[in-house]
PANULUM-78077 format. One record per residue (C-alpha): chain; x, y, z; residue in three letters. Coordinates in nm, 3 decimals, always signed. Example, Ala and Ser with C-alpha at 12.3 -4.5 7.8 and 13.67 -1.06 7.14 Angstrom:
{r "A",{+1.230,-0.450,+0.780},"ALA"},
{r "A",{+1.367,-0.106,+0.714},"SER"},
***
This chain:
{r "A",{+0.000,+0.000,+0.000},"MET"},
{r "A",{+0.145,+0.336,-0.098},"SER"},
{r "A",{+0.169,+0.615,+0.153},"VAL"},
{r "A",{+0.002,+0.941,+0.058},"SER"},
{r "A",{+0.099,+1.291,+0.148},"SER"},
{r "A",{-0.138,+1.535,+0.314},"GLU"},
{r "A",{-0.281,+1.653,-0.016},"ASN"},
{r "A",{-0.366,+1.297,-0.115},"GLY"},
{r "A",{-0.084,+1.256,-0.369},"GLU"},
{r "A",{+0.153,+0.958,-0.336},"PRO"},
{r "A",{+0.484,+1.045,-0.176},"GLU"},
{r "A",{+0.789,+1.023,-0.398},"SER"},
{r "A",{+1.080,+0.797,-0.297},"PRO"},
{r "A",{+1.300,+1.106,-0.248},"LYS"},
{r "A",{+1.042,+1.258,-0.015},"HIS"},
{r "A",{+1.023,+0.936,+0.187},"LYS"},
{r "A",{+1.402,+0.922,+0.218},"VAL"},
{r "A",{+1.410,+1.288,+0.323},"ARG"},
{r "A",{+1.147,+1.228,+0.592},"LYS"},
{r "A",{+1.330,+0.918,+0.716},"SER"},
{r "A",{+1.661,+1.107,+0.732},"SER"},
{r "A",{+1.503,+1.398,+0.918},"PHE"},
{r "A",{+1.345,+1.156,+1.167},"GLY"},
{r "A",{+1.676,+0.982,+1.232},"PHE"},
{r "A",{+1.861,+1.313,+1.275},"ILE"},
{r "A",{+1.597,+1.433,+1.521},"PHE"},
{r "A",{+1.617,+1.110,+1.725},"ARG"},
{r "A",{+1.998,+1.122,+1.716},"PHE"},
{r "A",{+2.003,+1.480,+1.848},"ILE"},
{r "A",{+1.753,+1.404,+2.126},"VAL"},
{r "A",{+1.944,+1.091,+2.231},"THR"},
{r "A",{+2.281,+1.268,+2.225},"THR"},
{r "A",{+2.158,+1.567,+2.427},"LEU"},
{r "A",{+1.995,+1.355,+2.698},"ILE"},
{r "A",{+2.294,+1.122,+2.731},"ILE"},
{r "A",{+2.532,+1.420,+2.742},"ALA"},
{r "A",{+2.323,+1.584,+3.013},"TYR"},
{r "A",{+2.315,+1.267,+3.220},"LEU"},
{r "A",{+2.686,+1.208,+3.167},"ALA"},
{r "A",{+2.761,+1.552,+3.309},"ILE"},
{r "A",{+2.520,+1.529,+3.603},"LYS"},
{r "A",{+2.588,+1.169,+3.713},"VAL"},
{r "A",{+2.872,+1.101,+3.956},"HIS"},
{r "A",{+3.018,+0.797,+3.786},"TRP"},
{r "A",{+3.248,+0.699,+4.073},"SER"},
{r "A",{+2.944,+0.657,+4.297},"GLU"},
{r "A",{+2.765,+0.459,+4.026},"LEU"},
{r "A",{+3.061,+0.221,+3.987},"VAL"},
{r "A",{+3.078,+0.187,+4.365},"GLY"},
{r "A",{+2.710,+0.086,+4.375},"GLN"},
{r "A",{+2.772,-0.171,+4.103},"LEU"},
{r "A",{+3.063,-0.324,+4.298},"VAL"},
{r "A",{+2.836,-0.360,+4.602},"LYS"},
{r "A",{+2.550,-0.515,+4.400},"ALA"},
{r "A",{+2.404,-0.850,+4.504},"ASN"},
{r "A",{+2.473,-1.069,+4.203},"PHE"},
{r "A",{+2.234,-1.338,+4.327},"PHE"},
{r "A",{+1.943,-1.103,+4.256},"TRP"},
{r "A",{+2.096,-0.986,+3.929},"LEU"},
{r "A",{+2.132,-1.350,+3.819},"THR"},
{r "A",{+1.765,-1.404,+3.900},"ASN"},
{r "A",{+1.682,-1.101,+3.686},"ALA"},
{r "A",{+1.888,-1.248,+3.400},"PHE"},
{r "A",{+1.700,-1.580,+3.420},"LEU"},
{r "A",{+1.364,-1.403,+3.438},"LEU"},
{r "A",{+1.441,-1.207,+3.122},"PHE"},
{r "A",{+1.505,-1.540,+2.948},"GLY"},
{r "A",{+1.161,-1.658,+3.059},"ILE"},
{r "A",{+1.015,-1.330,+2.927},"VAL"},
{r "A",{+1.148,-1.404,+2.578},"TYR"},
{r "A",{+1.017,-1.762,+2.587},"LEU"},
{r "A",{+0.673,-1.636,+2.690},"LEU"},
{r "A",{+0.694,-1.368,+2.418},"ALA"},
{r "A",{+0.750,-1.643,+2.162},"ALA"},
{r "A",{+0.453,-1.842,+2.295},"LEU"},
{r "A",{+0.227,-1.536,+2.288},"ARG"},
{r "A",{+0.326,-1.455,+1.930},"TRP"},
{r "A",{+0.272,-1.821,+1.834},"TRP"},
{r "A",{-0.092,-1.791,+1.947},"PHE"},
{r "A",{-0.131,-1.459,+1.765},"LEU"},
{r "A",{+0.002,-1.616,+1.445},"LEU"},
{r "A",{-0.261,-1.888,+1.481},"LYS"},
{r "A",{-0.528,-1.619,+1.509},"VAL"},
{r "A",{-0.417,-1.504,+1.163},"GLN"},
{r "A",{-0.421,-1.867,+1.034},"ASP"},
{r "A",{-0.042,-1.892,+1.017},"ILE"},
{r "A",{+0.058,-2.223,+1.175},"HIS"},
{r "A",{+0.431,-2.251,+1.237},"LEU"},
{r "A",{+0.619,-2.485,+1.470},"PRO"},
{r "A",{+0.676,-2.332,+1.811},"LEU"},
{r "A",{+1.050,-2.390,+1.779},"ARG"},
{r "A",{+1.061,-2.177,+1.463},"SER"},
{r "A",{+0.861,-1.898,+1.627},"VAL"},
{r "A",{+1.092,-1.911,+1.930},"THR"},
{r "A",{+1.400,-1.891,+1.708},"ALA"},
{r "A",{+1.261,-1.592,+1.516},"ILE"},
{r "A",{+1.171,-1.421,+1.847},"THR"},
{r "A",{+1.529,-1.447,+1.974},"PHE"},
{r "A",{+1.665,-1.339,+1.635},"ILE"},
{r "A",{+1.431,-1.039,+1.644},"GLY"},
{r "A",{+1.562,-0.949,+1.990},"GLN"},
{r "A",{+1.917,-0.958,+1.853},"PHE"},
{r "A",{+1.829,-0.709,+1.579},"PHE"},
{r "A",{+1.628,-0.497,+1.827},"ASN"},
{r "A",{+1.943,-0.444,+2.029},"SER"},
{r "A",{+2.198,-0.402,+1.753},"PHE"},
{r "A",{+1.996,-0.203,+1.501},"LEU"},
{r "A",{+1.843,+0.139,+1.569},"PHE"},
{r "A",{+1.533,+0.069,+1.774},"GLY"},
{r "A",{+1.279,-0.208,+1.814},"ALA"},
{r "A",{+1.156,-0.174,+1.456},"ILE"},
{r "A",{+1.473,-0.350,+1.337},"GLY"},
{r "A",{+1.364,-0.673,+1.500},"GLY"},
{r "A",{+1.010,-0.638,+1.366},"ASP"},
{r "A",{+1.143,-0.598,+1.011},"ILE"},
{r "A",{+1.344,-0.918,+1.048},"ILE"},
{r "A",{+1.036,-1.101,+1.175},"LYS"},
{r "A",{+0.838,-0.985,+0.873},"VAL"},
{r "A",{+1.115,-1.105,+0.640},"VAL"},
{r "A",{+1.116,-1.452,+0.795},"TYR"},
{r "A",{+0.736,-1.478,+0.798},"LEU"},
{r "A",{+0.715,-1.384,+0.431},"GLN"},
{r "A",{+0.942,-1.679,+0.356},"LYS"},
{r "A",{+0.727,-1.914,+0.563},"TYR"},
{r "A",{+0.395,-1.775,+0.440},"ALA"},
{r "A",{+0.452,-1.585,+0.113},"PRO"},
{r "A",{+0.078,-1.563,+0.043},"ASN"},
{r "A",{-0.006,-1.411,+0.382},"GLN"},
{r "A",{+0.215,-1.105,+0.403},"LYS"},
{r "A",{-0.058,-0.882,+0.544},"THR"},
{r "A",{-0.157,-1.136,+0.809},"HIS"},
{r "A",{+0.207,-1.188,+0.904},"ALA"},
{r "A",{+0.262,-0.815,+0.953},"THR"},
{r "A",{-0.063,-0.789,+1.144},"LEU"},
{r "A",{+0.043,-1.057,+1.393},"SER"},
{r "A",{+0.350,-0.850,+1.482},"ILE"},
{r "A",{+0.147,-0.529,+1.518},"ILE"},
{r "A",{-0.105,-0.705,+1.740},"MET"},
{r "A",{+0.177,-0.854,+1.947},"ASP"},
{r "A",{+0.296,-0.502,+2.023},"ARG"},
{r "A",{-0.053,-0.367,+2.087},"VAL"},
{r "A",{-0.158,-0.657,+2.310},"LEU"},
{r "A",{+0.159,-0.636,+2.518},"GLY"},
{r "A",{+0.115,-0.264,+2.576},"LEU"},
{r "A",{-0.256,-0.300,+2.662},"LEU"},
{r "A",{-0.182,-0.571,+2.920},"ILE"},
{r "A",{+0.093,-0.360,+3.076},"LEU"},
{r "A",{-0.130,-0.053,+3.091},"ILE"},
{r "A",{-0.422,-0.247,+3.238},"SER"},
{r "A",{-0.201,-0.402,+3.505},"ALA"},
{r "A",{-0.063,-0.058,+3.586},"SER"},
{r "A",{-0.415,+0.078,+3.631},"LEU"},
{r "A",{-0.483,-0.195,+3.888},"ILE"},
{r "A",{-0.158,-0.108,+4.066},"ALA"},
{r "A",{-0.254,+0.261,+4.067},"ILE"},
{r "A",{-0.595,+0.175,+4.217},"ALA"},
{r "A",{-0.428,-0.025,+4.496},"VAL"},
{r "A",{-0.187,+0.262,+4.572},"GLN"},
{r "A",{-0.441,+0.539,+4.514},"PHE"},
{r "A",{-0.436,+0.682,+4.868},"GLN"},
{r "A",{-0.056,+0.699,+4.877},"TYR"},
{r "A",{-0.035,+0.854,+4.532},"LEU"},
{r "A",{-0.285,+1.124,+4.623},"MET"},
{r "A",{-0.071,+1.225,+4.925},"ARG"},
{r "A",{+0.246,+1.276,+4.719},"ASP"},
{r "A",{+0.245,+1.580,+4.489},"GLY"},
{r "A",{+0.482,+1.446,+4.223},"LYS"},
{r "A",{+0.329,+1.098,+4.218},"ALA"},
{r "A",{-0.016,+1.256,+4.207},"ASN"},
{r "A",{+0.077,+1.452,+3.892},"SER"},
{r "A",{+0.221,+1.142,+3.725},"VAL"},
{r "A",{-0.089,+0.940,+3.816},"MET"},
{r "A",{-0.331,+1.199,+3.679},"ILE"},
{r "A",{-0.132,+1.236,+3.356},"ALA"},
{r "A",{-0.114,+0.858,+3.310},"LEU"},
{r "A",{-0.485,+0.813,+3.376},"LEU"},
{r "A",{-0.565,+1.093,+3.131},"LEU"},
{r "A",{-0.355,+0.936,+2.855},"VAL"},
{r "A",{-0.497,+0.592,+2.923},"LEU"},
{r "A",{-0.853,+0.721,+2.929},"GLY"},
{r "A",{-0.814,+0.896,+2.594},"ILE"},
{r "A",{-0.644,+0.590,+2.442},"SER"},
{r "A",{-0.912,+0.348,+2.562},"VAL"},
{r "A",{-1.195,+0.576,+2.450},"THR"},
{r "A",{-1.038,+0.626,+2.107},"LEU"},
{r "A",{-0.967,+0.253,+2.072},"GLY"},
{r "A",{-1.323,+0.149,+2.160},"ILE"},
{r "A",{-1.464,+0.411,+1.923},"THR"},
{r "A",{-1.248,+0.295,+1.632},"LEU"},
{r "A",{-1.315,-0.074,+1.691},"VAL"},
{r "A",{-1.691,-0.073,+1.744},"PHE"},
{r "A",{-1.802,+0.215,+1.522},"PHE"},
{r "A",{-1.738,+0.154,+1.149},"PRO"},
{r "A",{-1.591,+0.445,+0.956},"PHE"},
{r "A",{-1.878,+0.463,+0.710},"HIS"},
{r "A",{-2.107,+0.551,+1.004},"HIS"},
{r "A",{-1.884,+0.837,+1.112},"MET"},
{r "A",{-1.976,+1.200,+1.024},"PRO"},
{r "A",{-1.820,+1.334,+0.705},"LYS"},
{r "A",{-1.607,+1.580,+0.900},"SER"},
{r "A",{-1.454,+1.295,+1.103},"VAL"},
{r "A",{-1.391,+1.089,+0.789},"ARG"},
{r "A",{-1.223,+1.390,+0.626},"ALA"},
{r "A",{-0.985,+1.420,+0.921},"ILE"},
{r "A",{-0.920,+1.044,+0.910},"TRP"},
{r "A",{-0.826,+1.060,+0.543},"ASN"},
{r "A",{-0.554,+1.314,+0.623},"LYS"},
{r "A",{-0.383,+1.095,+0.885},"ILE"},
{r "A",{-0.045,+0.966,+0.753},"PRO"},
{r "A",{+0.014,+0.591,+0.758},"HIS"},
{r "A",{-0.352,+0.528,+0.842},"ARG"},
{r "A",{-0.325,+0.189,+0.671},"HIS"},
{r "A",{-0.142,+0.072,+0.985},"VAL"},
{r "A",{-0.444,+0.169,+1.196},"LEU"},
{r "A",{-0.665,-0.019,+0.952},"HIS"},
{r "A",{-0.451,-0.329,+1.010},"LEU"},
{r "A",{-0.477,-0.293,+1.386},"VAL"},
{r "A",{-0.854,-0.254,+1.369},"LEU"},
{r "A",{-0.895,-0.558,+1.146},"SER"},
{r "A",{-0.670,-0.746,+1.389},"GLY"},
{r "A",{-0.897,-0.664,+1.680},"PHE"},
{r "A",{-1.197,-0.793,+1.487},"ARG"},
{r "A",{-1.015,-1.112,+1.390},"GLN"},
{r "A",{-0.945,-1.176,+1.758},"HIS"},
{r "A",{-1.317,-1.156,+1.821},"GLY"},
{r "A",{-1.358,-1.456,+1.590},"VAL"},
{r "A",{-1.076,-1.667,+1.738},"ALA"},
{r "A",{-1.171,-1.619,+2.102},"LEU"},
{r "A",{-0.992,-1.927,+2.243},"GLU"},
{r "A",{-0.660,-1.830,+2.083},"LEU"},
{r "A",{-0.710,-1.470,+2.192},"THR"},
{r "A",{-0.770,-1.581,+2.550},"PHE"},
{r "A",{-0.459,-1.800,+2.539},"ALA"},
{r "A",{-0.246,-1.510,+2.414},"SER"},
{r "A",{-0.389,-1.288,+2.689},"LEU"},
{r "A",{-0.303,-1.539,+2.961},"VAL"},
{r "A",{+0.051,-1.578,+2.830},"VAL"},
{r "A",{+0.082,-1.200,+2.796},"GLY"},
{r "A",{-0.026,-1.148,+3.157},"ILE"},
{r "A",{+0.230,-1.404,+3.274},"ALA"},
{r "A",{+0.495,-1.235,+3.060},"MET"},
{r "A",{+0.417,-0.894,+3.214},"THR"},
{r "A",{+0.435,-1.038,+3.566},"ALA"},
{r "A",{+0.775,-1.195,+3.496},"VAL"},
{r "A",{+0.907,-0.877,+3.331},"LEU"},
{r "A",{+0.813,-0.665,+3.633},"VAL"},
{r "A",{+0.967,-0.932,+3.860},"ALA"},
{r "A",{+1.292,-0.901,+3.663},"ALA"},
{r "A",{+1.293,-0.526,+3.720},"GLY"},
{r "A",{+1.212,-0.581,+4.087},"TYR"},
{r "A",{+1.511,-0.819,+4.118},"CYS"},
{r "A",{+1.742,-0.560,+3.961},"ILE"},
{r "A",{+1.619,-0.302,+4.212},"GLY"},
{r "A",{+1.674,-0.535,+4.508},"ILE"},
{r "A",{+2.012,-0.639,+4.366},"GLY"},
{r "A",{+2.147,-0.283,+4.375},"ILE"},
{r "A",{+1.987,-0.193,+4.706},"GLY"},
{r "A",{+1.700,+0.017,+4.569},"GLN"},
{r "A",{+1.393,-0.014,+4.790},"THR"},
{r "A",{+1.091,-0.044,+4.561},"VAL"},
{r "A",{+0.773,-0.249,+4.587},"SER"},
{r "A",{+0.648,-0.478,+4.312},"TYR"},
{r "A",{+0.343,-0.259,+4.244},"LEU"},
{r "A",{+0.557,+0.054,+4.229},"GLN"},
{r "A",{+0.787,-0.120,+3.982},"MET"},
{r "A",{+0.483,-0.210,+3.770},"LEU"},
{r "A",{+0.372,+0.154,+3.741},"VAL"},
{r "A",{+0.728,+0.277,+3.685},"ILE"},
{r "A",{+0.795,+0.027,+3.407},"MET"},
{r "A",{+0.461,+0.100,+3.240},"THR"},
{r "A",{+0.539,+0.472,+3.210},"VAL"},
{r "A",{+0.900,+0.412,+3.103},"VAL"},
{r "A",{+0.807,+0.154,+2.838},"ILE"},
{r "A",{+0.540,+0.386,+2.700},"CYS"},
{r "A",{+0.794,+0.669,+2.680},"MET"},
{r "A",{+1.068,+0.468,+2.510},"ILE"},
{r "A",{+0.809,+0.336,+2.262},"SER"},
{r "A",{+0.774,+0.689,+2.126},"LEU"},
{r "A",{+0.994,+0.754,+1.819},"PRO"},
{r "A",{+1.186,+1.038,+1.982},"ILE"},
{r "A",{+1.521,+0.869,+2.045},"SER"},
{r "A",{+1.741,+0.592,+1.910},"ILE"},
{r "A",{+1.645,+0.267,+2.079},"GLY"},
{r "A",{+1.508,+0.461,+2.378},"GLY"},
{r "A",{+1.861,+0.548,+2.494},"HIS"},
{r "A",{+1.869,+0.857,+2.711},"GLY"},
{r "A",{+1.490,+0.871,+2.734},"VAL"},
{r "A",{+1.492,+0.545,+2.930},"ARG"},
{r "A",{+1.739,+0.675,+3.190},"GLU"},
{r "A",{+1.563,+1.008,+3.224},"GLY"},
{r "A",{+1.221,+0.843,+3.256},"ALA"},
{r "A",{+1.340,+0.606,+3.528},"PHE"},
{r "A",{+1.486,+0.898,+3.726},"VAL"},
{r "A",{+1.158,+1.092,+3.696},"ILE"},
{r "A",{+0.944,+0.795,+3.802},"MET"},
{r "A",{+1.161,+0.687,+4.095},"PHE"},
{r "A",{+1.165,+1.046,+4.215},"ALA"},
{r "A",{+0.787,+1.072,+4.171},"ALA"},
{r "A",{+0.741,+0.780,+4.411},"PHE"},
{r "A",{+0.980,+0.939,+4.660},"GLY"},
{r "A",{+1.230,+0.656,+4.620},"LEU"},
{r "A",{+1.520,+0.893,+4.546},"ILE"},
{r "A",{+1.602,+1.255,+4.617},"ASN"},
{r "A",{+1.786,+1.423,+4.330},"VAL"},
{r "A",{+1.968,+1.752,+4.376},"ASP"},
{r "A",{+1.849,+1.964,+4.078},"PRO"},
{r "A",{+2.177,+2.156,+4.073},"GLN"},
{r "A",{+2.435,+1.877,+4.095},"THR"},
{r "A",{+2.228,+1.577,+3.988},"GLY"},
{r "A",{+2.354,+1.388,+4.293},"ARG"},
{r "A",{+2.112,+1.118,+4.405},"GLY"},
{r "A",{+2.025,+0.979,+4.063},"SER"},
{r "A",{+2.323,+0.741,+4.037},"GLU"},
{r "A",{+2.140,+0.435,+4.172},"LEU"},
{r "A",{+1.853,+0.476,+3.925},"VAL"},
{r "A",{+2.092,+0.537,+3.634},"ILE"},
{r "A",{+2.264,+0.211,+3.734},"LEU"},
{r "A",{+1.923,+0.042,+3.742},"PHE"},
{r "A",{+1.846,+0.169,+3.391},"SER"},
{r "A",{+2.183,+0.057,+3.255},"LEU"},
{r "A",{+2.135,-0.292,+3.401},"LEU"},
{r "A",{+1.779,-0.301,+3.269},"PHE"},
{r "A",{+1.933,-0.251,+2.924},"PHE"},
{r "A",{+2.250,-0.459,+2.968},"ALA"},
{r "A",{+2.095,-0.781,+3.102},"ILE"},
{r "A",{+1.857,-0.828,+2.805},"PRO"},
{r "A",{+2.154,-0.741,+2.584},"LEU"},
{r "A",{+2.313,-1.071,+2.690},"ILE"},
{r "A",{+2.003,-1.254,+2.569},"TRP"},
{r "A",{+2.034,-1.057,+2.247},"SER"},
{r "A",{+2.374,-1.219,+2.197},"VAL"},
{r "A",{+2.200,-1.554,+2.239},"VAL"},
{r "A",{+1.965,-1.441,+1.962},"GLY"},
{r "A",{+2.268,-1.370,+1.744},"GLY"},
{r "A",{+2.392,-1.725,+1.800},"ILE"},
{r "A",{+2.047,-1.859,+1.706},"VAL"},
{r "A",{+2.060,-1.644,+1.392},"TYR"},
{r "A",{+2.387,-1.813,+1.291},"LEU"},
{r "A",{+2.304,-2.175,+1.370},"VAL"},
{r "A",{+1.927,-2.219,+1.331},"PHE"},
{r "A",{+1.812,-2.377,+1.005},"ARG"},
{r "A",{+1.464,-2.279,+0.889},"HIS"},
{r "A",{+1.242,-2.511,+0.689},"ASP"},
{r "A",{+1.050,-2.279,+0.457},"TYR"},
{r "A",{+0.880,-2.572,+0.281},"ASN"},
{r "A",{+0.654,-2.649,+0.576},"LEU"},
{r "A",{+0.300,-2.713,+0.459},"ASN"},
{r "A",{+0.153,-2.559,+0.772},"LEU"},
{r "A",{+0.011,-2.230,+0.646},"VAL"},
{r "A",{-0.316,-2.160,+0.476},"ARG"},
{r "A",{-0.291,-2.080,+0.106},"GLU"},
{r "A",{-0.489,-1.776,+0.004},"GLN"},
***
C-alpha cells in the first residue's frame, strides 16, 4: 500500500528518504543531548561503587527471568500467528523471536527486529504477508494494553498513597488521562465503522499519515473476536509475561539496594516503556534513563539535587542494568541467527 501525502498525492521515494533522514537526525540529536546531560550530572564513581556492592544473586535471578520473558513472548506470538491462520512450529517462532531481539538491540530501535520477523514470515507464508505483519502489530498492541491495564490496577491499589504525594499525584493523573483517551479512542475505532462516522470525522481520518497501519490494527482486533480461544490463550501468556518482566525489574532493584515495591515497579515500568516506545530517540537510549529517574523520584524513592544531579546514580545504574541484562540474551539471539536452520517448505500455512 502506498503512503500518501497530506494533499492525497503519493509520496515520492526522495520525499520518503528525506522524511526518514530527518526523523533519524531528530532522534539522534535528542538521544545525544539527553545522554550528554546525564553524563555531566551523574557522579560515575558513585555509580561504579554501587555496582561493585550489587548483590549478584538477585541480578542473576533477573537475568533468568528475562530469558523466561522471551520464551513467553514467543509463545504469545505463536498464538497470535494462529489467530491469523499462520501455523508454524513453536521452535521456529521461538527462534525468530530471539533473532528479532538480537536485531532490536543491535539495530536502531525495536523496529529493526520487527522488520526481520516480517522477512522470515514472508518466507514461511509468502501468500499471507498482510496477516504476518498484522500478527506483529497485534503482538505489540496486546503487550502494551496488558501492561497498561495491570498498571491501572496497581494505581488503584496505591491510590491513597499517590494522592498524598504531589509528584506521584501529577504522574498518576497524567497517566490516567492518557490511558482514558487511548481506551476511548480505541473502543470508538473498533466498534463504530468508519462509514457511520460523520463526514467531518472521515475527512480528518483521510488526512492521517500511515492510516493503513491503523486499519490493520482494527482488522486485527476484529479477527481476535472470531478466534476467542486463541485470543484468551495469548492474553493469559501475555499477563504471565508482564508479571515476569516486572519481577525481573524488581530483582534488579533489590540487587542494587534500591527499595521499591512490586506494584511501584509495575507503574514505573509502564510509564517508562510507554515513553521509550515513542519515536523520539534511538532505541530509547537517554529517554529510558531520564524516565526512570523521573518515576523513581515521583514515588519518593530517590532525592535528586536539581543543581548537581547527585542522588540519581542508583537509578541510572538500574536503567543501565535493565538494558544490559537483556543485551546478553540478544547475543544468544545472534547465535540462534547463525546456527538455526529454517524449513521454509513447511505445509503448515493456509494458502490464500
